[in-house]
BALOGU-60410 format. One record per residue (C-alpha): residue in three letters; z, y, x. Coordinates in Angstrom, 1 decimal. Layout:
N
<r ALA, <Z, Y, X>>
...
END
This chain:
321
<r MET, <196.9, 151.4, -13.1>>
<r ILE, <195.7, 148.1, -11.7>>
<r ARG, <198.8, 146.4, -13.1>>
<r TYR, <198.2, 147.9, -16.5>>
<r LEU, <194.5, 146.9, -16.6>>
<r ALA, <195.4, 143.3, -15.5>>
<r GLY, <197.9, 143.1, -18.3>>
<r ARG, <195.4, 144.4, -20.9>>
<r LEU, <192.8, 141.9, -19.7>>
<r VAL, <195.3, 139.0, -20.1>>
<r GLN, <196.2, 140.3, -23.6>>
<r SER, <192.5, 140.6, -24.5>>
<r ALA, <191.8, 137.1, -23.3>>
<r VAL, <194.6, 135.7, -25.5>>
<r VAL, <193.4, 137.7, -28.6>>
<r LEU, <189.9, 136.5, -28.0>>
<r GLY, <191.0, 132.9, -27.7>>
<r LEU, <193.0, 133.1, -30.9>>
<r MET, <190.1, 134.8, -32.7>>
<r SER, <187.6, 132.2, -31.6>>
<r PHE, <189.7, 129.4, -33.0>>
<r VAL, <190.3, 131.3, -36.3>>
<r ILE, <186.6, 132.0, -36.8>>
<r TYR, <185.6, 128.5, -35.8>>
<r ALA, <188.2, 127.0, -38.2>>
<r LEU, <187.2, 129.3, -41.1>>
<r MET, <183.5, 128.4, -40.7>>
<r GLY, <184.4, 124.7, -40.3>>
<r LEU, <186.2, 124.8, -43.6>>
<r MET, <183.1, 126.2, -45.4>>
<r SER, <181.4, 123.9, -47.8>>
<r GLY, <178.4, 122.2, -46.4>>
<r ASP, <177.2, 121.8, -42.8>>
<r PRO, <173.9, 121.8, -40.9>>
<r VAL, <173.3, 118.1, -41.8>>
<r ASP, <173.6, 119.0, -45.5>>
<r LEU, <170.9, 121.6, -45.1>>
<r MET, <168.7, 119.0, -43.3>>
<r ILE, <169.2, 116.7, -46.3>>
<r SER, <168.2, 119.4, -48.8>>
<r ALA, <165.1, 120.2, -46.8>>
<r ASP, <164.1, 116.6, -46.4>>
<r PRO, <165.0, 114.3, -49.4>>
<r LYS, <163.8, 111.2, -47.3>>
<r ILE, <167.0, 111.4, -45.2>>
<r THR, <169.3, 108.6, -46.3>>
<r SER, <173.1, 108.5, -46.2>>
<r ASP, <173.0, 106.3, -43.1>>
<r ASP, <170.8, 108.9, -41.4>>
<r ALA, <173.1, 111.7, -42.4>>
<r ALA, <176.1, 109.8, -41.0>>
<r ARG, <174.3, 109.2, -37.7>>
<r LEU, <173.4, 112.9, -37.4>>
<r ARG, <177.0, 113.9, -38.1>>
<r GLN, <178.1, 111.5, -35.4>>
<r LEU, <175.4, 112.8, -33.0>>
<r TYR, <176.4, 116.5, -33.5>>
<r GLY, <180.2, 115.7, -33.5>>
<r LEU, <180.6, 116.9, -37.1>>
<r ASP, <182.6, 113.8, -38.1>>
<r ARG, <185.4, 114.7, -35.6>>
<r PRO, <188.6, 116.7, -36.2>>
<r ILE, <188.1, 120.4, -36.1>>
<r VAL, <190.4, 120.8, -33.2>>
<r GLU, <188.4, 118.4, -31.1>>
<r ARG, <185.2, 120.1, -32.1>>
<r TYR, <186.6, 123.4, -31.1>>
<r ALA, <187.7, 122.1, -27.8>>
<r ASN, <184.2, 120.8, -27.1>>
<r TRP, <182.6, 124.1, -28.1>>
<r LEU, <185.1, 126.1, -26.0>>
<r GLY, <184.5, 123.9, -22.9>>
<r ALA, <180.7, 124.4, -23.3>>
<r ALA, <181.1, 128.1, -23.9>>
<r LEU, <183.2, 128.6, -20.8>>
<r GLY, <180.4, 126.8, -18.9>>
<r GLY, <177.9, 129.3, -20.1>>
<r ASP, <176.4, 127.2, -22.9>>
<r LEU, <176.8, 129.1, -26.2>>
<r GLY, <174.6, 126.7, -28.1>>
<r TYR, <171.4, 126.9, -30.1>>
<r SER, <170.7, 128.9, -33.2>>
<r ARG, <169.7, 126.5, -36.0>>
<r LEU, <168.0, 129.2, -38.1>>
<r HIS, <166.0, 130.8, -35.3>>
<r THR, <165.5, 127.6, -33.2>>
<r LYS, <166.3, 129.6, -30.0>>
<r PRO, <169.3, 129.9, -27.7>>
<r VAL, <172.0, 132.1, -29.2>>
<r LEU, <171.8, 134.7, -26.5>>
<r ALA, <168.0, 135.0, -27.0>>
<r VAL, <168.5, 135.9, -30.6>>
<r LEU, <171.6, 138.1, -30.0>>
<r GLY, <170.0, 140.3, -27.4>>
<r PRO, <167.2, 141.9, -29.6>>
<r ALA, <169.6, 142.3, -32.6>>
<r LEU, <172.1, 144.0, -30.4>>
<r GLY, <169.4, 146.3, -29.0>>
<r ASN, <168.3, 147.3, -32.5>>
<r THR, <171.9, 148.0, -33.6>>
<r LEU, <172.5, 150.1, -30.5>>
<r VAL, <169.5, 152.3, -31.4>>
<r LEU, <170.4, 152.6, -35.0>>
<r LEU, <174.2, 152.9, -35.0>>
<r GLY, <174.3, 154.6, -31.6>>
<r ALA, <172.1, 157.4, -32.8>>
<r SER, <174.0, 157.9, -36.1>>
<r PHE, <177.3, 157.7, -34.2>>
<r VAL, <176.4, 160.4, -31.7>>
<r LEU, <174.9, 162.6, -34.5>>
<r SER, <178.0, 162.2, -36.6>>
<r LEU, <180.3, 163.3, -33.8>>
<r ALA, <177.9, 166.1, -32.8>>
<r ILE, <178.1, 167.5, -36.4>>
<r GLY, <181.5, 166.5, -37.4>>
<r LEU, <183.5, 167.8, -34.5>>
<r PRO, <182.2, 171.4, -34.5>>
<r ALA, <182.4, 171.4, -38.3>>
<r GLY, <186.0, 170.3, -38.2>>
<r ILE, <186.8, 173.0, -35.6>>
<r ALA, <185.1, 175.7, -37.7>>
<r ALA, <187.1, 174.6, -40.8>>
<r ALA, <190.4, 174.6, -38.9>>
<r ARG, <189.8, 178.0, -37.3>>
<r ARG, <190.3, 179.7, -40.7>>
<r PRO, <192.1, 177.2, -43.0>>
<r TYR, <191.7, 177.7, -46.7>>
<r SER, <188.9, 180.2, -46.2>>
<r LYS, <185.5, 180.1, -47.9>>
<r THR, <184.1, 178.4, -44.8>>
<r ASP, <186.8, 175.8, -44.9>>
<r TYR, <186.3, 175.1, -48.6>>
<r ALA, <182.5, 174.7, -48.1>>
<r ILE, <182.9, 172.3, -45.2>>
<r ASN, <185.5, 170.3, -47.0>>
<r LEU, <183.3, 170.1, -50.1>>
<r LEU, <180.4, 168.7, -48.0>>
<r ALA, <182.7, 166.3, -46.2>>
<r PHE, <184.2, 164.9, -49.4>>
<r GLY, <180.7, 164.6, -50.8>>
<r GLY, <179.6, 162.5, -47.8>>
<r ILE, <182.7, 160.3, -48.0>>
<r SER, <182.3, 159.8, -51.7>>
<r VAL, <178.7, 158.8, -51.9>>
<r PRO, <178.2, 155.0, -51.9>>
<r PRO, <176.1, 154.0, -48.8>>
<r PHE, <173.8, 151.7, -50.8>>
<r TRP, <173.1, 154.5, -53.4>>
<r LEU, <172.5, 157.1, -50.6>>
<r ALA, <170.0, 154.7, -48.8>>
<r LEU, <168.1, 154.1, -52.0>>
<r LEU, <168.0, 157.8, -52.8>>
<r LEU, <166.6, 158.6, -49.3>>
<r ILE, <163.9, 155.9, -49.8>>
<r ILE, <162.9, 157.3, -53.2>>
<r ILE, <162.7, 160.9, -52.0>>
<r PHE, <161.1, 160.5, -48.5>>
<r ALA, <159.2, 157.2, -48.8>>
<r VAL, <158.2, 157.0, -52.5>>
<r ILE, <157.8, 160.6, -53.7>>
<r LEU, <157.0, 162.5, -50.5>>
<r GLY, <155.5, 159.5, -48.6>>
<r ILE, <156.3, 161.0, -45.2>>
<r LEU, <158.6, 158.2, -43.9>>
<r PRO, <158.5, 154.4, -44.2>>
<r ALA, <160.9, 152.7, -46.5>>
<r GLY, <162.0, 150.2, -44.0>>
<r GLY, <161.1, 147.7, -41.3>>
<r MET, <160.5, 148.3, -37.6>>
<r GLY, <156.7, 148.7, -37.3>>
<r THR, <154.3, 146.5, -35.4>>
<r VAL, <154.0, 145.6, -31.8>>
<r ASP, <150.7, 147.5, -31.4>>
<r GLN, <152.5, 150.9, -32.1>>
<r ALA, <153.0, 152.3, -28.6>>
<r GLY, <153.8, 156.0, -29.4>>
<r PHE, <157.4, 157.3, -29.6>>
<r TRP, <157.0, 158.6, -33.2>>
<r ASP, <155.2, 155.4, -34.2>>
<r THR, <158.4, 153.5, -33.7>>
<r ALA, <161.1, 156.2, -34.0>>
<r HIS, <160.2, 157.3, -37.5>>
<r PHE, <161.2, 153.8, -38.8>>
<r VAL, <164.9, 154.6, -38.0>>
<r VAL, <165.0, 158.1, -39.3>>
<r LEU, <166.1, 157.2, -42.8>>
<r PRO, <168.6, 154.5, -41.7>>
<r VAL, <170.1, 156.9, -39.1>>
<r ALA, <170.3, 159.7, -41.7>>
<r SER, <172.0, 157.4, -44.2>>
<r LEU, <174.6, 156.3, -41.8>>
<r THR, <175.2, 159.8, -40.4>>
<r ILE, <175.7, 161.3, -43.8>>
<r ALA, <178.1, 158.5, -44.7>>
<r SER, <180.3, 158.9, -41.6>>
<r VAL, <180.1, 162.6, -40.7>>
<r GLY, <182.5, 163.6, -43.5>>
<r GLY, <185.3, 161.4, -42.1>>
<r HIS, <184.9, 162.7, -38.6>>
<r THR, <185.0, 166.3, -39.9>>
<r ARG, <188.2, 165.7, -41.9>>
<r TYR, <190.0, 164.0, -39.0>>
<r MET, <188.9, 166.8, -36.6>>
<r ARG, <190.0, 169.5, -39.0>>
<r ALA, <193.5, 168.0, -39.6>>
<r SER, <194.0, 167.4, -35.8>>
<r MET, <192.9, 170.9, -34.9>>
<r ILE, <195.1, 172.6, -37.6>>
<r GLU, <198.1, 170.7, -36.3>>
<r THR, <197.3, 171.7, -32.7>>
<r LEU, <196.8, 175.3, -33.5>>
<r ARG, <200.3, 175.5, -34.9>>
<r GLN, <201.9, 174.5, -31.5>>
<r ASP, <204.0, 176.9, -29.5>>
<r HIS, <201.7, 176.8, -26.4>>
<r ILE, <198.8, 178.0, -28.6>>
<r ARG, <200.8, 181.0, -29.7>>
<r THR, <201.8, 181.6, -26.1>>
<r ALA, <198.1, 181.6, -25.0>>
<r ARG, <197.2, 184.1, -27.8>>
<r ALA, <200.2, 186.3, -26.8>>
<r LYS, <198.8, 186.4, -23.2>>
<r GLY, <195.6, 188.0, -24.6>>
<r LEU, <193.2, 185.1, -24.2>>
<r SER, <190.1, 185.2, -26.2>>
<r GLU, <189.9, 183.0, -29.3>>
<r GLY, <187.1, 181.0, -27.9>>
<r ARG, <189.1, 180.2, -24.7>>
<r VAL, <192.2, 179.3, -26.8>>
<r LEU, <190.1, 176.9, -29.0>>
<r VAL, <188.1, 175.2, -26.2>>
<r VAL, <190.5, 175.2, -23.3>>
<r HIS, <194.0, 174.9, -24.9>>
<r ALA, <193.5, 173.5, -28.4>>
<r LEU, <190.5, 171.2, -28.3>>
<r ARG, <191.7, 168.9, -25.5>>
<r ASN, <195.0, 168.1, -27.4>>
<r ALA, <193.2, 167.8, -30.7>>
<r LEU, <190.8, 165.2, -29.4>>
<r ILE, <193.6, 162.7, -28.7>>
<r PRO, <193.9, 161.5, -32.3>>
<r MET, <190.1, 161.5, -32.5>>
<r VAL, <189.9, 159.1, -29.6>>
<r THR, <191.7, 156.5, -31.8>>
<r ILE, <189.1, 157.0, -34.6>>
<r VAL, <186.2, 156.7, -32.1>>
<r ALA, <187.8, 153.5, -30.6>>
<r LEU, <188.1, 151.9, -34.0>>
<r ASP, <184.4, 152.8, -34.7>>
<r PHE, <183.3, 151.2, -31.4>>
<r GLY, <183.6, 147.6, -32.7>>
<r TYR, <181.9, 148.5, -35.9>>
<r LEU, <179.1, 150.2, -33.9>>
<r PHE, <178.0, 146.8, -32.6>>
<r SER, <178.9, 144.6, -35.5>>
<r GLY, <176.3, 146.5, -37.6>>
<r ALA, <176.1, 148.0, -41.0>>
<r LEU, <175.2, 145.2, -43.3>>
<r ILE, <174.3, 147.2, -46.4>>
<r THR, <172.2, 149.7, -44.6>>
<r GLU, <170.4, 147.1, -42.5>>
<r THR, <169.7, 145.0, -45.6>>
<r ILE, <168.3, 147.8, -47.7>>
<r PHE, <166.0, 149.1, -44.9>>
<r ALA, <165.1, 145.6, -43.7>>
<r TYR, <166.4, 146.4, -40.3>>
<r PRO, <167.1, 143.4, -38.0>>
<r GLY, <170.4, 144.4, -36.5>>
<r MET, <173.8, 142.7, -35.8>>
<r GLY, <175.1, 143.1, -39.4>>
<r LYS, <172.2, 141.4, -41.0>>
<r LEU, <172.2, 138.8, -38.3>>
<r ILE, <175.8, 137.9, -38.8>>
<r PHE, <175.3, 137.8, -42.6>>
<r ASP, <172.2, 135.6, -42.4>>
<r SER, <174.0, 133.3, -40.0>>
<r ILE, <177.0, 132.8, -42.2>>
<r MET, <174.9, 132.2, -45.3>>
<r GLY, <172.6, 129.8, -43.5>>
<r ASN, <175.5, 127.8, -41.9>>
<r ASP, <174.2, 128.8, -38.4>>
<r PHE, <177.7, 128.3, -36.9>>
<r ASN, <176.8, 128.9, -33.3>>
<r MET, <175.1, 132.2, -34.0>>
<r ALA, <177.7, 133.6, -36.4>>
<r LEU, <180.6, 132.6, -34.1>>
<r VAL, <179.2, 134.2, -31.0>>
<r ALA, <178.1, 137.3, -32.8>>
<r LEU, <181.6, 137.8, -34.4>>
<r LEU, <183.3, 137.1, -31.0>>
<r PHE, <181.0, 139.7, -29.4>>
<r ALA, <182.1, 142.3, -31.9>>
<r THR, <185.7, 141.3, -31.2>>
<r VAL, <185.2, 141.8, -27.4>>
<r LEU, <183.7, 145.3, -28.0>>
<r THR, <186.6, 146.3, -30.3>>
<r LEU, <189.1, 145.3, -27.6>>
<r ALA, <187.0, 147.2, -25.0>>
<r GLY, <187.1, 150.3, -27.3>>
<r SER, <190.9, 150.0, -27.5>>
<r LEU, <191.2, 149.9, -23.7>>
<r LEU, <188.8, 152.8, -23.3>>
<r ALA, <190.9, 154.8, -25.8>>
<r ASP, <194.1, 154.2, -23.7>>
<r ILE, <192.3, 155.4, -20.6>>
<r ALA, <191.0, 158.5, -22.5>>
<r TYR, <194.6, 159.4, -23.5>>
<r VAL, <195.6, 159.7, -19.9>>
<r VAL, <192.5, 161.7, -19.0>>
<r LEU, <192.9, 164.2, -21.9>>
<r ASP, <196.7, 164.7, -21.6>>
<r PRO, <198.2, 164.7, -18.1>>
<r ARG, <201.6, 164.2, -19.6>>
<r ILE, <200.6, 160.7, -20.6>>
<r SER, <200.8, 158.0, -17.8>>
<r PHE, <199.7, 154.4, -17.8>>
<r ARG, <203.3, 153.4, -17.8>>
<r GLU, <203.9, 155.2, -21.1>>
<r VAL, <200.7, 153.8, -22.6>>
<r GLU, <201.8, 150.3, -21.6>>
<r ALA, <205.2, 150.8, -23.1>>
END
């Protein structure tokens, strides 16, 4: 196990290094730079001033040299300053990450809590009325555009009924739980409805395939109750494909939902990355994207570990192969 984990850490470091260079190069090739934004904000800056500023910040050097300088500083713990927020990158990244953890973490847990039981119920009696009803709701959730769903929830619950706020995060003087929690009800509901259909469909397909296996027929032939067959013998194997889906969602969980966060004016990771790219805040965008990459790699590693836990027939040697 230690050998496998060490190998995965080396692979992750290589992937992270390559991703950092690719992201840095792509942003470096974008039109405009921070000095151009300074010029547009202050017309008094002359061309000589702009040249000196580019030399001061190293923007006149080749992109490979600039990347090497950034990488050396990053490995030393200096991730740079956010130009848009005039704060260190980590000081800006922390609150946005916390907001995203609350928003997408809640919707992620709710989606699994609803989607997994619904998928099991649909797979228990395939092509029954219950199965058709669950499939209809699942396809409805998958088909609805996220931006339209968010606007619909705002119109119904914020405009017509007036029981929930349309967006934002409240004020600092609101100390009660509901005073702050009710601001995330609509965003969480929007994200949950959009994702629960996919989890339900994946769980249904995996459970139907598992219930057709020989060991399930053997368990039923021994006279075991249907509940024991589903929970003890079928569910554990059916969860293995779901682990892959959850691992893929892990990186998305922390990179944020741009559309939803924008519509509800929620300051999470998705909106932070978008604003940083549009505002040429290179340090902020680079670190945020790399952080999402790290979490995606971590989700993949956790998925491999979960395979071994769920199925004793799988060993770390097989996963490594």
